[in-house]
C-alpha positions in Angstrom: 12.4 0.8 -20.9 9.9 -2.0 -21.6 6.2 -2.4 -21.0 4.3 -3.2 -17.8 2.4 -6.5 -17.3 -0.5 -6.7 -14.9 -2.2 -10.0 -14.2 -5.5 -9.9 -12.4 -8.4 -12.3 -11.7 -11.8 -12.2 -10.1 -11.7 -14.7 -7.2 -14.5 -17.2 -7.7 -17.3 -17.6 -5.1 -19.2 -15.3 -2.8 -18.9 -14.5 0.9 -21.5 -15.1 3.6 -23.5 -12.0 2.6 -23.5 -13.0 -1.1 -20.9 -10.5 -2.2 -18.2 -11.4 -4.7 -14.8 -12.2 -3.4 -13.1 -9.4 -5.3 -10.3 -8.9 -7.7 -6.7 -10.0 -7.0 -3.5 -9.1 -8.8 -0.3 -11.2 -9.2 3.1 -9.9 -8.1 6.4 -10.8 -9.6 7.0 -13.5 -6.9 3.8 -15.3 -7.7 1.7 -13.9 -4.7 -1.9 -12.7 -5.2 -3.0 -9.4 -3.6 -6.5 -8.2 -3.1 -7.2 -5.0 -5.0 -8.3 -3.3 -1.7 -4.7 -3.5 -0.5 -3.3 -1.9 -3.6 -5.1 1.5 -3.5 -3.9 4.3 -1.2 -7.4 5.7 -0.9 -11.0 4.4 -0.8 -13.8 5.5 -3.2 -14.4 8.6 -1.1 -10.8 9.7 -1.1 -10.1 8.6 2.5 -6.8 7.0 3.4 -6.9 3.2 3.1 -5.5 1.6 6.2 -5.1 -1.7 4.2 -2.8 -0.1 1.6 0.4 -1.9 0.9 2.7 0.3 -1.3 5.2 -2.5 -1.7 2.6 -4.9 -3.0 1.1 -2.2 -5.2 4.5 -1.7 -6.9 5.2 -5.4 -7.2 1.9 -6.1 -9.1 3.2 -3.8 -11.9 5.7 -6.3 -13.5 8.3 -4.7 -15.7 8.8 -6.4 -19.1 12.3 -5.9 -20.5 12.6 -3.8 -23.7 12.7 -6.0 -26.7 11.0 -9.0 -25.0 7.8 -10.0 -26.9 4.9 -11.2 -24.8 1.9 -12.9 -26.3 -1.4 -12.7 -24.5 -4.2 -15.1 -25.1 
């Protein structure tokens, strides 16, 4: 069993109300997913209707045992 790689970025810019655009995470197919779609509950513990279990799993990229990954 190897390690897990998770690649995230803060999307640049702000929306019409001046709020940041949020954090996105990369999946193993090269698609970006907003953090709000990767959590099953909100901050209050309520069910998140935007939750995508498949995307949440795909953003945790398995690195094969023995493979060395250098992060910069």
